[in-house]
mmCIF file of the C-alpha atoms, coordinates in Angstrom:
data_MODEL
# 
_entry.id   MODEL 
# 
loop_
_atom_site.group_PDB 
_atom_site.id 
_atom_site.type_symbol 
_atom_site.label_atom_id 
_atom_site.label_alt_id 
_atom_site.label_comp_id 
_atom_site.label_asym_id 
_atom_site.label_entity_id 
_atom_site.label_seq_id 
_atom_site.pdbx_PDB_ins_code 
_atom_site.Cartn_x 
_atom_site.Cartn_y 
_atom_site.Cartn_z 
_atom_site.occupancy 
_atom_site.B_iso_or_equiv 
_atom_site.pdbx_formal_charge 
_atom_site.auth_seq_id 
_atom_site.auth_comp_id 
_atom_site.auth_asym_id 
_atom_site.auth_atom_id 
_atom_site.pdbx_PDB_model_num 
ATOM 1   C CA . MET A 1 1   ? 73.578 156.973 36.376 1.00 0.00 ? 1   MET A CA 1 
ATOM 2   C CA . LYS A 1 2   ? 77.077 155.290 36.824 1.00 0.00 ? 2   LYS A CA 1 
ATOM 3   C CA . ILE A 1 3   ? 76.537 153.544 39.617 1.00 0.00 ? 3   ILE A CA 1 
ATOM 4   C CA . THR A 1 4   ? 73.501 152.120 37.263 1.00 0.00 ? 4   THR A CA 1 
ATOM 5   C CA . VAL A 1 5   ? 75.841 151.386 34.416 1.00 0.00 ? 5   VAL A CA 1 
ATOM 6   C CA . PHE A 1 6   ? 78.174 149.324 36.904 1.00 0.00 ? 6   PHE A CA 1 
ATOM 7   C CA . PHE A 1 7   ? 75.433 147.345 38.562 1.00 0.00 ? 7   PHE A CA 1 
ATOM 8   C CA . THR A 1 8   ? 74.214 146.279 35.562 1.00 0.00 ? 8   THR A CA 1 
ATOM 9   C CA . CYS A 1 9   ? 77.565 145.284 33.741 1.00 0.00 ? 9   CYS A CA 1 
ATOM 10  C CA . TYR A 1 10  ? 78.169 143.321 37.114 1.00 0.00 ? 10  TYR A CA 1 
ATOM 11  C CA . PHE A 1 11  ? 75.053 141.769 37.131 1.00 0.00 ? 11  PHE A CA 1 
ATOM 12  C CA . LEU A 1 12  ? 75.624 140.573 33.507 1.00 0.00 ? 12  LEU A CA 1 
ATOM 13  C CA . ALA A 1 13  ? 79.283 139.809 34.273 1.00 0.00 ? 13  ALA A CA 1 
ATOM 14  C CA . VAL A 1 14  ? 78.096 137.358 37.216 1.00 0.00 ? 14  VAL A CA 1 
ATOM 15  C CA . SER A 1 15  ? 75.341 135.741 35.068 1.00 0.00 ? 15  SER A CA 1 
ATOM 16  C CA . ALA A 1 16  ? 77.574 134.561 32.273 1.00 0.00 ? 16  ALA A CA 1 
ATOM 17  C CA . TYR A 1 17  ? 79.534 131.404 33.216 1.00 0.00 ? 17  TYR A CA 1 
ATOM 18  C CA . GLU A 1 18  ? 79.890 128.533 31.996 1.00 0.00 ? 18  GLU A CA 1 
ATOM 19  C CA . LEU A 1 19  ? 79.716 124.911 33.499 1.00 0.00 ? 19  LEU A CA 1 
ATOM 20  C CA . SER A 1 20  ? 83.145 124.606 33.643 1.00 0.00 ? 20  SER A CA 1 
ATOM 21  C CA . ASP A 1 21  ? 83.239 127.729 36.126 1.00 0.00 ? 21  ASP A CA 1 
ATOM 22  C CA . ILE A 1 22  ? 80.860 125.653 38.984 1.00 0.00 ? 22  ILE A CA 1 
ATOM 23  C CA . VAL A 1 23  ? 83.012 124.570 41.866 1.00 0.00 ? 23  VAL A CA 1 
ATOM 24  C CA . SER A 1 24  ? 80.367 123.621 43.815 1.00 0.00 ? 24  SER A CA 1 
ATOM 25  C CA . GLY A 1 25  ? 76.533 124.136 45.100 1.00 0.00 ? 25  GLY A CA 1 
ATOM 26  C CA . ARG A 1 26  ? 74.972 124.942 48.343 1.00 0.00 ? 26  ARG A CA 1 
ATOM 27  C CA . ILE A 1 27  ? 71.466 124.388 48.851 1.00 0.00 ? 27  ILE A CA 1 
ATOM 28  C CA . GLU A 1 28  ? 70.234 127.048 51.406 1.00 0.00 ? 28  GLU A CA 1 
ATOM 29  C CA . SER A 1 29  ? 66.630 126.963 53.526 1.00 0.00 ? 29  SER A CA 1 
ATOM 30  C CA . CYS A 1 30  ? 65.154 126.885 56.757 1.00 0.00 ? 30  CYS A CA 1 
ATOM 31  C CA . ARG A 1 31  ? 64.135 123.782 58.467 1.00 0.00 ? 31  ARG A CA 1 
ATOM 32  C CA . GLY A 1 32  ? 60.733 124.172 59.086 1.00 0.00 ? 32  GLY A CA 1 
ATOM 33  C CA . CYS A 1 33  ? 57.742 126.887 58.452 1.00 0.00 ? 33  CYS A CA 1 
ATOM 34  C CA . SER A 1 34  ? 58.368 127.641 54.417 1.00 0.00 ? 34  SER A CA 1 
ATOM 35  C CA . LEU A 1 35  ? 60.264 124.148 53.899 1.00 0.00 ? 35  LEU A CA 1 
ATOM 36  C CA . ASN A 1 36  ? 57.218 122.375 55.307 1.00 0.00 ? 36  ASN A CA 1 
ATOM 37  C CA . ARG A 1 37  ? 54.821 124.130 52.780 1.00 0.00 ? 37  ARG A CA 1 
ATOM 38  C CA . LEU A 1 38  ? 56.731 122.788 50.271 1.00 0.00 ? 38  LEU A CA 1 
ATOM 39  C CA . PRO A 1 39  ? 56.687 118.623 50.257 1.00 0.00 ? 39  PRO A CA 1 
ATOM 40  C CA . GLU A 1 40  ? 58.727 118.259 47.595 1.00 0.00 ? 40  GLU A CA 1 
ATOM 41  C CA . VAL A 1 41  ? 61.303 120.301 47.681 1.00 0.00 ? 41  VAL A CA 1 
ATOM 42  C CA . LYS A 1 42  ? 61.615 119.173 51.546 1.00 0.00 ? 42  LYS A CA 1 
ATOM 43  C CA . LYS A 1 43  ? 62.203 115.311 50.187 1.00 0.00 ? 43  LYS A CA 1 
ATOM 44  C CA . PHE A 1 44  ? 64.730 116.916 47.636 1.00 0.00 ? 44  PHE A CA 1 
ATOM 45  C CA . ILE A 1 45  ? 66.127 118.304 50.375 1.00 0.00 ? 45  ILE A CA 1 
ATOM 46  C CA . LEU A 1 46  ? 66.664 116.167 53.000 1.00 0.00 ? 46  LEU A CA 1 
ATOM 47  C CA . ASP A 1 47  ? 66.613 112.805 50.998 1.00 0.00 ? 47  ASP A CA 1 
ATOM 48  C CA . ASP A 1 48  ? 68.167 113.839 47.516 1.00 0.00 ? 48  ASP A CA 1 
ATOM 49  C CA . ALA A 1 49  ? 70.339 116.874 47.932 1.00 0.00 ? 49  ALA A CA 1 
ATOM 50  C CA . PRO A 1 50  ? 73.458 114.910 50.412 1.00 0.00 ? 50  PRO A CA 1 
ATOM 51  C CA . LEU A 1 51  ? 73.515 111.954 47.895 1.00 0.00 ? 51  LEU A CA 1 
ATOM 52  C CA . TYR A 1 52  ? 75.332 114.698 45.449 1.00 0.00 ? 52  TYR A CA 1 
ATOM 53  C CA . HIS A 1 53  ? 79.139 114.744 45.259 1.00 0.00 ? 53  HIS A CA 1 
ATOM 54  C CA . ARG A 1 54  ? 79.884 119.082 45.580 1.00 0.00 ? 54  ARG A CA 1 
ATOM 55  C CA . VAL A 1 55  ? 77.151 119.529 46.851 1.00 0.00 ? 55  VAL A CA 1 
ATOM 56  C CA . ASP A 1 56  ? 76.186 121.292 50.972 1.00 0.00 ? 56  ASP A CA 1 
ATOM 57  C CA . VAL A 1 57  ? 72.925 122.094 52.543 1.00 0.00 ? 57  VAL A CA 1 
ATOM 58  C CA . LYS A 1 58  ? 73.074 124.937 54.540 1.00 0.00 ? 58  LYS A CA 1 
ATOM 59  C CA . PHE A 1 59  ? 69.619 125.271 57.051 1.00 0.00 ? 59  PHE A CA 1 
ATOM 60  C CA . ILE A 1 60  ? 69.025 129.132 57.643 1.00 0.00 ? 60  ILE A CA 1 
ATOM 61  C CA . SER A 1 61  ? 66.280 130.356 60.038 1.00 0.00 ? 61  SER A CA 1 
ATOM 62  C CA . GLY A 1 62  ? 63.210 131.763 57.682 1.00 0.00 ? 62  GLY A CA 1 
ATOM 63  C CA . ALA A 1 63  ? 65.579 131.346 54.029 1.00 0.00 ? 63  ALA A CA 1 
ATOM 64  C CA . LEU A 1 64  ? 63.497 130.372 51.170 1.00 0.00 ? 64  LEU A CA 1 
ATOM 65  C CA . PRO A 1 65  ? 65.214 127.062 49.249 1.00 0.00 ? 65  PRO A CA 1 
ATOM 66  C CA . GLU A 1 66  ? 68.198 128.326 46.991 1.00 0.00 ? 66  GLU A CA 1 
ATOM 67  C CA . PHE A 1 67  ? 70.395 126.581 45.008 1.00 0.00 ? 67  PHE A CA 1 
ATOM 68  C CA . ILE A 1 68  ? 73.805 128.288 44.685 1.00 0.00 ? 68  ILE A CA 1 
ATOM 69  C CA . LEU A 1 69  ? 76.167 127.760 42.475 1.00 0.00 ? 69  LEU A CA 1 
ATOM 70  C CA . LEU A 1 70  ? 79.690 128.801 43.348 1.00 0.00 ? 70  LEU A CA 1 
ATOM 71  C CA . GLY A 1 71  ? 82.742 129.041 41.922 1.00 0.00 ? 71  GLY A CA 1 
ATOM 72  C CA . VAL A 1 72  ? 86.637 129.339 42.962 1.00 0.00 ? 72  VAL A CA 1 
ATOM 73  C CA . GLY A 1 73  ? 86.738 131.090 46.576 1.00 0.00 ? 73  GLY A CA 1 
ATOM 74  C CA . ASP A 1 74  ? 83.021 130.220 46.861 1.00 0.00 ? 74  ASP A CA 1 
ATOM 75  C CA . PHE A 1 75  ? 82.363 132.832 44.661 1.00 0.00 ? 75  PHE A CA 1 
ATOM 76  C CA . GLU A 1 76  ? 78.565 132.869 44.178 1.00 0.00 ? 76  GLU A CA 1 
ATOM 77  C CA . LEU A 1 77  ? 77.760 132.348 40.482 1.00 0.00 ? 77  LEU A CA 1 
ATOM 78  C CA . GLU A 1 78  ? 74.023 132.564 40.501 1.00 0.00 ? 78  GLU A CA 1 
ATOM 79  C CA . ARG A 1 79  ? 70.698 131.390 42.766 1.00 0.00 ? 79  ARG A CA 1 
ATOM 80  C CA . ILE A 1 80  ? 68.434 129.338 41.322 1.00 0.00 ? 80  ILE A CA 1 
ATOM 81  C CA . PRO A 1 81  ? 64.712 129.365 43.547 1.00 0.00 ? 81  PRO A CA 1 
ATOM 82  C CA . LEU A 1 82  ? 63.746 126.178 44.295 1.00 0.00 ? 82  LEU A CA 1 
ATOM 83  C CA . SER A 1 83  ? 60.288 126.540 45.474 1.00 0.00 ? 83  SER A CA 1 
ATOM 84  C CA . GLU A 1 84  ? 58.495 126.549 42.552 1.00 0.00 ? 84  GLU A CA 1 
ATOM 85  C CA . LEU A 1 85  ? 60.304 123.091 41.428 1.00 0.00 ? 85  LEU A CA 1 
ATOM 86  C CA . THR A 1 86  ? 59.203 119.450 41.986 1.00 0.00 ? 86  THR A CA 1 
ATOM 87  C CA . GLN A 1 87  ? 61.355 116.992 43.869 1.00 0.00 ? 87  GLN A CA 1 
ATOM 88  C CA . GLN A 1 88  ? 62.412 114.969 40.080 1.00 0.00 ? 88  GLN A CA 1 
ATOM 89  C CA . GLU A 1 89  ? 62.653 118.742 38.851 1.00 0.00 ? 89  GLU A CA 1 
ATOM 90  C CA . CYS A 1 90  ? 64.969 119.995 41.613 1.00 0.00 ? 90  CYS A CA 1 
ATOM 91  C CA . ASN A 1 91  ? 66.887 116.629 40.688 1.00 0.00 ? 91  ASN A CA 1 
ATOM 92  C CA . GLU A 1 92  ? 66.978 117.758 36.820 1.00 0.00 ? 92  GLU A CA 1 
ATOM 93  C CA . LEU A 1 93  ? 68.031 120.772 37.826 1.00 0.00 ? 93  LEU A CA 1 
ATOM 94  C CA . LEU A 1 94  ? 71.276 119.830 39.379 1.00 0.00 ? 94  LEU A CA 1 
ATOM 95  C CA . GLN A 1 95  ? 72.202 117.074 36.990 1.00 0.00 ? 95  GLN A CA 1 
ATOM 96  C CA . ASN A 1 96  ? 71.869 119.721 34.306 1.00 0.00 ? 96  ASN A CA 1 
ATOM 97  C CA . LYS A 1 97  ? 74.451 122.324 36.141 1.00 0.00 ? 97  LYS A CA 1 
ATOM 98  C CA . GLY A 1 98  ? 76.560 119.116 35.911 1.00 0.00 ? 98  GLY A CA 1 
ATOM 99  C CA . PHE A 1 99  ? 76.214 117.423 39.343 1.00 0.00 ? 99  PHE A CA 1 
ATOM 100 C CA . ILE A 1 100 ? 76.144 113.919 40.052 1.00 0.00 ? 100 ILE A CA 1 
ATOM 101 C CA . LYS A 1 101 ? 75.085 111.408 42.743 1.00 0.00 ? 101 LYS A CA 1 
ATOM 102 C CA . LYS A 1 102 ? 77.896 109.657 44.870 1.00 0.00 ? 102 LYS A CA 1 
ATOM 103 C CA . GLY A 1 103 ? 78.034 105.809 42.931 1.00 0.00 ? 103 GLY A CA 1 
ATOM 104 C CA . ASP A 1 104 ? 76.824 106.632 39.998 1.00 0.00 ? 104 ASP A CA 1 
ATOM 105 C CA . LYS A 1 105 ? 77.882 104.923 37.112 1.00 0.00 ? 105 LYS A CA 1 
ATOM 106 C CA . SER A 1 106 ? 79.085 107.522 34.767 1.00 0.00 ? 106 SER A CA 1 
ATOM 107 C CA . GLU A 1 107 ? 81.310 108.704 36.801 1.00 0.00 ? 107 GLU A CA 1 
ATOM 108 C CA . PHE A 1 108 ? 84.924 109.233 35.903 1.00 0.00 ? 108 PHE A CA 1 
# 
């Protein structure tokens, strides 16, 4: 019982962050099999993701595509699956989380 309460509180604390808590983001995905079955996500990861400030792409064998929001000290704030999204929706997700493209006129 105590362990369940602890983990419930922990997950609530982890998911309760603000945009200002986000330091960077990382996209994890395999390079082949599952990514080849997701052409929209593959195009986003290979063409668009490298254009964003503070976003890295890490290829991990067998990993489903996910966007990971990171806080101070690479503390994981949230994992967001990308498999069901279009290329446009992936871009909107990053922008809604406060990430901007390099060379974007809205940079400060």
